[in-house]
DRENLOKOL-146176 format. One record per residue (C-alpha): residue number from 1; residue in three letters; chain; x, z, y. Coordinates in Angstrom, 2 decimals, padded with zeros to 5 digits. Example, Ala and Ser with C-alpha at 12.3 -4.5 7.8 and 13.67 -1.06 7.14 Angstrom:
<sites>
@nr=1, rest=ALA, kette=A, c1=012.30, c3=007.80, c2=-004.50
@nr=2, rest=SER, kette=A, c1=013.67, c3=007.14, c2=-001.06
</sites>
This chain:
<sites>
@nr=1, rest=MET, kette=A, c1=092.10, c3=094.79, c2=092.01
@nr=2, rest=ILE, kette=A, c1=093.42, c3=098.26, c2=090.72
@nr=3, rest=THR, kette=A, c1=093.64, c3=098.86, c2=086.80
@nr=4, rest=TYR, kette=A, c1=094.38, c3=102.10, c2=085.30
@nr=5, rest=ASP, kette=A, c1=095.48, c3=103.02, c2=081.96
@nr=6, rest=SER, kette=A, c1=092.54, c3=105.76, c2=080.62
@nr=7, rest=ARG, kette=A, c1=093.50, c3=108.85, c2=079.02
@nr=8, rest=GLY, kette=A, c1=095.47, c3=108.21, c2=075.69
@nr=9, rest=ALA, kette=A, c1=095.66, c3=104.26, c2=076.12
@nr=10, rest=GLY, kette=A, c1=098.51, c3=102.24, c2=077.58
@nr=11, rest=LYS, kette=A, c1=101.15, c3=104.27, c2=078.94
@nr=12, rest=SER, kette=A, c1=099.06, c3=107.17, c2=079.55
@nr=13, rest=PRO, kette=A, c1=099.62, c3=110.46, c2=077.41
@nr=14, rest=VAL, kette=A, c1=097.80, c3=111.33, c2=074.32
@nr=15, rest=PRO, kette=A, c1=094.74, c3=113.95, c2=074.94
@nr=16, rest=GLU, kette=A, c1=095.72, c3=117.61, c2=074.46
@nr=17, rest=ARG, kette=A, c1=092.34, c3=118.72, c2=075.33
@nr=18, rest=PRO, kette=A, c1=088.50, c3=117.33, c2=075.64
@nr=19, rest=THR, kette=A, c1=088.96, c3=113.94, c2=077.87
@nr=20, rest=ASP, kette=A, c1=086.45, c3=113.68, c2=080.95
@nr=21, rest=HIS, kette=A, c1=086.75, c3=109.82, c2=081.65
@nr=22, rest=VAL, kette=A, c1=084.44, c3=110.10, c2=084.41
@nr=23, rest=ALA, kette=A, c1=086.35, c3=112.99, c2=086.22
@nr=24, rest=ASP, kette=A, c1=089.62, c3=111.20, c2=085.37
@nr=25, rest=LEU, kette=A, c1=088.24, c3=107.98, c2=087.33
@nr=26, rest=ARG, kette=A, c1=086.67, c3=109.65, c2=090.32
@nr=27, rest=GLY, kette=A, c1=090.12, c3=111.64, c2=090.67
@nr=28, rest=LEU, kette=A, c1=091.69, c3=108.18, c2=090.87
@nr=29, rest=ILE, kette=A, c1=089.19, c3=106.98, c2=093.39
@nr=30, rest=GLN, kette=A, c1=089.64, c3=109.93, c2=095.57
@nr=31, rest=THR, kette=A, c1=093.46, c3=110.14, c2=095.32
@nr=32, rest=LEU, kette=A, c1=093.36, c3=106.42, c2=096.45
@nr=33, rest=THR, kette=A, c1=090.88, c3=107.12, c2=099.07
@nr=34, rest=LEU, kette=A, c1=089.18, c3=103.75, c2=097.90
@nr=35, rest=GLY, kette=A, c1=085.76, c3=104.72, c2=099.49
@nr=36, rest=ARG, kette=A, c1=082.86, c3=102.89, c2=097.86
@nr=37, rest=VAL, kette=A, c1=084.03, c3=100.76, c2=094.80
@nr=38, rest=SER, kette=A, c1=082.71, c3=098.07, c2=092.39
@nr=39, rest=LEU, kette=A, c1=083.43, c3=099.13, c2=089.03
@nr=40, rest=ILE, kette=A, c1=084.39, c3=096.66, c2=086.38
@nr=41, rest=GLY, kette=A, c1=084.71, c3=097.97, c2=082.41
@nr=42, rest=HIS, kette=A, c1=085.14, c3=096.28, c2=078.95
@nr=43, rest=SER, kette=A, c1=083.98, c3=098.57, c2=075.79
@nr=44, rest=LEU, kette=A, c1=084.83, c3=102.32, c2=076.29
@nr=45, rest=GLY, kette=A, c1=085.76, c3=101.17, c2=079.86
@nr=46, rest=GLY, kette=A, c1=082.00, c3=099.95, c2=080.45
@nr=47, rest=GLU, kette=A, c1=080.70, c3=103.15, c2=079.14
@nr=48, rest=ILE, kette=A, c1=082.74, c3=104.98, c2=081.59
@nr=49, rest=ALA, kette=A, c1=081.65, c3=102.78, c2=084.49
@nr=50, rest=THR, kette=A, c1=078.15, c3=103.24, c2=083.83
@nr=51, rest=ASN, kette=A, c1=078.52, c3=106.93, c2=083.45
@nr=52, rest=TYR, kette=A, c1=080.18, c3=106.84, c2=086.61
@nr=53, rest=ALA, kette=A, c1=077.46, c3=104.65, c2=088.71
@nr=54, rest=LEU, kette=A, c1=074.56, c3=107.09, c2=087.13
@nr=55, rest=GLN, kette=A, c1=076.73, c3=110.23, c2=088.53
@nr=56, rest=TYR, kette=A, c1=077.94, c3=109.14, c2=091.94
@nr=57, rest=PRO, kette=A, c1=075.55, c3=106.07, c2=092.84
@nr=58, rest=ASP, kette=A, c1=076.71, c3=106.33, c2=096.25
@nr=59, rest=GLU, kette=A, c1=080.29, c3=105.77, c2=095.56
@nr=60, rest=VAL, kette=A, c1=079.65, c3=102.29, c2=093.89
@nr=61, rest=ASP, kette=A, c1=078.59, c3=099.13, c2=095.47
@nr=62, rest=LYS, kette=A, c1=078.47, c3=096.97, c2=092.13
@nr=63, rest=LEU, kette=A, c1=078.55, c3=097.28, c2=088.33
@nr=64, rest=ILE, kette=A, c1=080.30, c3=094.89, c2=085.90
@nr=65, rest=LEU, kette=A, c1=080.06, c3=095.57, c2=082.20
@nr=66, rest=VAL, kette=A, c1=081.61, c3=093.55, c2=079.48
@nr=67, rest=ALA, kette=A, c1=080.43, c3=094.58, c2=076.07
@nr=68, rest=PRO, kette=A, c1=079.87, c3=098.24, c2=077.20
@nr=69, rest=GLY, kette=A, c1=079.46, c3=101.30, c2=075.09
@nr=70, rest=LEU, kette=A, c1=076.49, c3=103.67, c2=076.02
@nr=71, rest=THR, kette=A, c1=076.51, c3=107.40, c2=075.88
@nr=72, rest=GLY, kette=A, c1=073.48, c3=108.70, c2=073.76
@nr=73, rest=PHE, kette=A, c1=073.56, c3=105.46, c2=071.78
@nr=74, rest=GLU, kette=A, c1=073.65, c3=105.84, c2=067.80
@nr=75, rest=PHE, kette=A, c1=075.46, c3=103.13, c2=066.14
@nr=76, rest=GLY, kette=A, c1=074.20, c3=101.28, c2=063.17
@nr=77, rest=SER, kette=A, c1=074.75, c3=101.87, c2=059.52
@nr=78, rest=ALA, kette=A, c1=077.54, c3=099.18, c2=059.24
@nr=79, rest=TYR, kette=A, c1=079.46, c3=101.15, c2=062.13
@nr=80, rest=GLN, kette=A, c1=078.99, c3=104.43, c2=060.70
@nr=81, rest=GLN, kette=A, c1=080.18, c3=103.18, c2=057.47
@nr=82, rest=MET, kette=A, c1=083.32, c3=101.48, c2=058.96
@nr=83, rest=ILE, kette=A, c1=084.00, c3=104.93, c2=060.34
@nr=84, rest=LYS, kette=A, c1=083.64, c3=106.83, c2=057.17
@nr=85, rest=ALA, kette=A, c1=086.07, c3=104.13, c2=055.57
@nr=86, rest=ILE, kette=A, c1=088.65, c3=104.94, c2=058.30
@nr=87, rest=TRP, kette=A, c1=088.58, c3=108.44, c2=057.71
@nr=88, rest=ALA, kette=A, c1=089.15, c3=107.84, c2=054.16
@nr=89, rest=VAL, kette=A, c1=092.39, c3=106.28, c2=054.74
@nr=90, rest=LEU, kette=A, c1=094.19, c3=108.38, c2=057.39
@nr=91, rest=PRO, kette=A, c1=096.78, c3=108.67, c2=058.40
@nr=92, rest=ASP, kette=A, c1=097.68, c3=105.13, c2=056.95
@nr=93, rest=PRO, kette=A, c1=097.46, c3=102.93, c2=060.13
@nr=94, rest=GLN, kette=A, c1=097.82, c3=099.61, c2=058.40
@nr=95, rest=LYS, kette=A, c1=094.89, c3=100.58, c2=056.27
@nr=96, rest=MET, kette=A, c1=092.97, c3=101.67, c2=059.23
@nr=97, rest=LEU, kette=A, c1=093.79, c3=098.47, c2=061.13
@nr=98, rest=ASP, kette=A, c1=092.83, c3=096.37, c2=058.23
@nr=99, rest=ILE, kette=A, c1=089.12, c3=098.18, c2=058.03
@nr=100, rest=MET, kette=A, c1=088.40, c3=097.83, c2=061.66
@nr=101, rest=LEU, kette=A, c1=089.75, c3=094.14, c2=061.91
@nr=102, rest=HIS, kette=A, c1=087.94, c3=092.87, c2=058.80
@nr=103, rest=THR, kette=A, c1=084.63, c3=094.60, c2=059.27
@nr=104, rest=PRO, kette=A, c1=082.99, c3=091.91, c2=061.57
@nr=105, rest=GLU, kette=A, c1=079.45, c3=093.56, c2=061.59
@nr=106, rest=ALA, kette=A, c1=080.76, c3=096.71, c2=062.99
@nr=107, rest=TYR, kette=A, c1=083.91, c3=095.42, c2=064.83
@nr=108, rest=ALA, kette=A, c1=083.60, c3=092.09, c2=065.98
@nr=109, rest=LEU, kette=A, c1=086.67, c3=090.42, c2=066.58
@nr=110, rest=GLN, kette=A, c1=086.60, c3=087.27, c2=064.19
@nr=111, rest=ALA, kette=A, c1=086.31, c3=084.59, c2=066.61
@nr=112, rest=THR, kette=A, c1=089.46, c3=086.38, c2=068.39
@nr=113, rest=LEU, kette=A, c1=091.37, c3=086.43, c2=065.34
@nr=114, rest=GLN, kette=A, c1=090.76, c3=082.59, c2=064.65
@nr=115, rest=SER, kette=A, c1=091.89, c3=082.14, c2=068.28
@nr=116, rest=PRO, kette=A, c1=095.35, c3=081.56, c2=069.82
@nr=117, rest=TYR, kette=A, c1=095.44, c3=085.32, c2=070.67
@nr=118, rest=ARG, kette=A, c1=095.39, c3=086.52, c2=067.02
@nr=119, rest=ASN, kette=A, c1=098.71, c3=088.06, c2=067.35
@nr=120, rest=GLU, kette=A, c1=097.83, c3=089.62, c2=070.86
@nr=121, rest=ILE, kette=A, c1=094.79, c3=091.40, c2=069.45
@nr=122, rest=ILE, kette=A, c1=096.48, c3=092.58, c2=066.32
@nr=123, rest=ARG, kette=A, c1=098.99, c3=094.03, c2=068.52
@nr=124, rest=ILE, kette=A, c1=096.85, c3=095.72, c2=070.66
@nr=125, rest=GLN, kette=A, c1=094.61, c3=097.28, c2=068.04
@nr=126, rest=ARG, kette=A, c1=097.72, c3=098.63, c2=066.02
@nr=127, rest=GLU, kette=A, c1=099.02, c3=099.86, c2=069.29
@nr=128, rest=ASN, kette=A, c1=095.69, c3=101.83, c2=069.69
@nr=129, rest=VAL, kette=A, c1=095.46, c3=103.09, c2=066.07
@nr=130, rest=GLU, kette=A, c1=098.92, c3=104.30, c2=066.02
@nr=131, rest=LYS, kette=A, c1=098.65, c3=106.03, c2=069.32
@nr=132, rest=SER, kette=A, c1=095.12, c3=107.85, c2=068.27
@nr=133, rest=LEU, kette=A, c1=097.11, c3=109.25, c2=065.28
@nr=134, rest=GLY, kette=A, c1=098.89, c3=111.28, c2=067.89
@nr=135, rest=PHE, kette=A, c1=095.80, c3=112.60, c2=069.78
@nr=136, rest=LYS, kette=A, c1=095.67, c3=116.55, c2=069.99
@nr=137, rest=ASN, kette=A, c1=092.22, c3=116.49, c2=070.78
@nr=138, rest=LEU, kette=A, c1=089.52, c3=113.62, c2=070.25
@nr=139, rest=GLU, kette=A, c1=086.62, c3=115.17, c2=072.02
@nr=140, rest=MET, kette=A, c1=085.08, c3=113.51, c2=075.10
@nr=141, rest=ILE, kette=A, c1=083.13, c3=115.19, c2=078.11
@nr=142, rest=TRP, kette=A, c1=080.25, c3=112.98, c2=079.12
@nr=143, rest=PRO, kette=A, c1=077.80, c3=113.78, c2=082.15
@nr=144, rest=GLN, kette=A, c1=074.15, c3=115.05, c2=080.89
@nr=145, rest=PRO, kette=A, c1=071.53, c3=113.76, c2=080.03
@nr=146, rest=PRO, kette=A, c1=073.66, c3=110.79, c2=078.39
@nr=147, rest=ALA, kette=A, c1=073.35, c3=107.44, c2=080.17
@nr=148, rest=ILE, kette=A, c1=070.91, c3=106.08, c2=077.69
@nr=149, rest=LYS, kette=A, c1=068.22, c3=108.26, c2=078.97
@nr=150, rest=ARG, kette=A, c1=068.89, c3=107.26, c2=082.52
@nr=151, rest=LEU, kette=A, c1=069.22, c3=103.56, c2=082.89
@nr=152, rest=ALA, kette=A, c1=066.40, c3=103.16, c2=084.80
@nr=153, rest=GLN, kette=A, c1=068.25, c3=105.19, c2=087.42
@nr=154, rest=LEU, kette=A, c1=070.65, c3=102.57, c2=088.14
@nr=155, rest=ARG, kette=A, c1=069.70, c3=100.99, c2=091.27
@nr=156, rest=LEU, kette=A, c1=072.95, c3=099.04, c2=092.08
@nr=157, rest=PRO, kette=A, c1=073.40, c3=095.07, c2=091.49
@nr=158, rest=THR, kette=A, c1=074.84, c3=095.17, c2=087.53
@nr=159, rest=LEU, kette=A, c1=076.38, c3=092.17, c2=085.70
@nr=160, rest=PHE, kette=A, c1=076.28, c3=092.58, c2=081.91
@nr=161, rest=VAL, kette=A, c1=078.47, c3=090.17, c2=080.05
@nr=162, rest=LEU, kette=A, c1=078.44, c3=089.85, c2=076.23
@nr=163, rest=GLY, kette=A, c1=079.98, c3=087.46, c2=073.87
@nr=164, rest=GLU, kette=A, c1=077.18, c3=085.46, c2=071.65
@nr=165, rest=LYS, kette=A, c1=079.26, c3=086.62, c2=068.48
@nr=166, rest=ASP, kette=A, c1=079.57, c3=090.38, c2=068.95
@nr=167, rest=LYS, kette=A, c1=078.19, c3=092.87, c2=066.96
@nr=168, rest=ALA, kette=A, c1=074.43, c3=093.49, c2=066.75
@nr=169, rest=ASP, kette=A, c1=074.83, c3=096.95, c2=068.36
@nr=170, rest=LEU, kette=A, c1=075.99, c3=095.28, c2=071.38
@nr=171, rest=PHE, kette=A, c1=072.97, c3=093.33, c2=071.63
@nr=172, rest=THR, kette=A, c1=070.76, c3=096.33, c2=071.13
@nr=173, rest=ILE, kette=A, c1=072.74, c3=098.12, c2=074.08
@nr=174, rest=ALA, kette=A, c1=071.80, c3=094.90, c2=076.12
@nr=175, rest=ASP, kette=A, c1=068.24, c3=095.36, c2=075.38
@nr=176, rest=LEU, kette=A, c1=068.24, c3=098.60, c2=076.75
@nr=177, rest=PHE, kette=A, c1=069.90, c3=097.22, c2=079.60
@nr=178, rest=HIS, kette=A, c1=066.72, c3=095.57, c2=080.74
@nr=179, rest=GLN, kette=A, c1=065.43, c3=098.86, c2=082.24
@nr=180, rest=VAL, kette=A, c1=067.90, c3=098.51, c2=085.06
@nr=181, rest=PRO, kette=A, c1=066.16, c3=096.60, c2=087.84
@nr=182, rest=ARG, kette=A, c1=068.84, c3=094.46, c2=089.60
@nr=183, rest=VAL, kette=A, c1=070.84, c3=093.55, c2=086.23
@nr=184, rest=GLN, kette=A, c1=071.93, c3=090.09, c2=085.10
@nr=185, rest=PHE, kette=A, c1=072.71, c3=088.88, c2=081.89
@nr=186, rest=VAL, kette=A, c1=075.46, c3=086.49, c2=080.83
@nr=187, rest=TYR, kette=A, c1=075.98, c3=085.68, c2=077.19
@nr=188, rest=VAL, kette=A, c1=079.37, c3=083.62, c2=076.64
@nr=189, rest=GLU, kette=A, c1=079.59, c3=081.14, c2=073.87
@nr=190, rest=HIS, kette=A, c1=082.04, c3=081.40, c2=071.15
@nr=191, rest=ALA, kette=A, c1=083.18, c3=084.66, c2=072.06
@nr=192, rest=ASP, kette=A, c1=083.08, c3=088.45, c2=070.81
@nr=193, rest=HIS, kette=A, c1=084.27, c3=091.60, c2=071.52
@nr=194, rest=GLY, kette=A, c1=087.53, c3=090.23, c2=072.59
@nr=195, rest=LEU, kette=A, c1=086.19, c3=087.84, c2=075.27
@nr=196, rest=PRO, kette=A, c1=088.47, c3=089.28, c2=077.90
@nr=197, rest=LEU, kette=A, c1=091.66, c3=087.66, c2=075.75
@nr=198, rest=THR, kette=A, c1=089.64, c3=084.71, c2=074.76
@nr=199, rest=HIS, kette=A, c1=087.49, c3=083.75, c2=077.74
@nr=200, rest=ALA, kette=A, c1=089.58, c3=085.30, c2=080.64
@nr=201, rest=ASP, kette=A, c1=088.93, c3=082.48, c2=082.97
@nr=202, rest=GLU, kette=A, c1=085.27, c3=082.12, c2=082.46
@nr=203, rest=LEU, kette=A, c1=085.05, c3=085.97, c2=082.87
@nr=204, rest=VAL, kette=A, c1=087.04, c3=085.75, c2=086.17
@nr=205, rest=GLU, kette=A, c1=084.81, c3=083.30, c2=087.35
@nr=206, rest=LEU, kette=A, c1=081.79, c3=085.11, c2=086.41
@nr=207, rest=VAL, kette=A, c1=083.06, c3=088.54, c2=088.06
@nr=208, rest=THR, kette=A, c1=084.45, c3=086.49, c2=091.30
@nr=209, rest=LYS, kette=A, c1=080.80, c3=084.71, c2=091.66
@nr=210, rest=PHE, kette=A, c1=078.89, c3=088.15, c2=091.20
@nr=211, rest=LEU, kette=A, c1=081.27, c3=090.12, c2=093.61
@nr=212, rest=ILE, kette=A, c1=081.59, c3=087.38, c2=096.33
@nr=213, rest=PRO, kette=A, c1=078.28, c3=085.09, c2=095.91
@nr=214, rest=SER, kette=A, c1=078.37, c3=081.78, c2=097.61
@nr=215, rest=SER, kette=A, c1=076.29, c3=081.73, c2=100.85
</sites>
């Protein structure tokens, strides 16, 4: 398995121009001469993986999406209000972080905050907020038309995993993925958007069974 830091995350440099995540991923796959791949993505990573699979269907074997975003999807009023509140406290990273962590209807992490991974998720989110303040450019470039209008074109086996305590918008996105002919859905109990942390073992088991089904 290969993982990488998307532009602006982890040890990757901050964006200085509009970010094309799909082009970045294709560049990585081609540089490593991986051929056909199975893609796994969480949140924004799922959004990237979906767009890549739509753009380059012959290069993807299977698609695994964990609480994914979806280009062209308009998030609900709770999320929009949260974003407005965050913009109102710029550039105070602690206030921005407090708003994100304590707006469960827009950014569902309450189950994770009540788990043994509380300190870890706070550290990750604080790092993301602080790093985002240094971005030179916040724009993203996505393939057109947006993925929300092309979901029925996804013909490859797809696994959609979602925590039962994630925000309502993610369940709306899940409903939209019913257009995908070969999609399977798994809803994880007691999990929210932080399920890769809180339910890592269960997620690994789901992914392994999907990629390597028993005979």
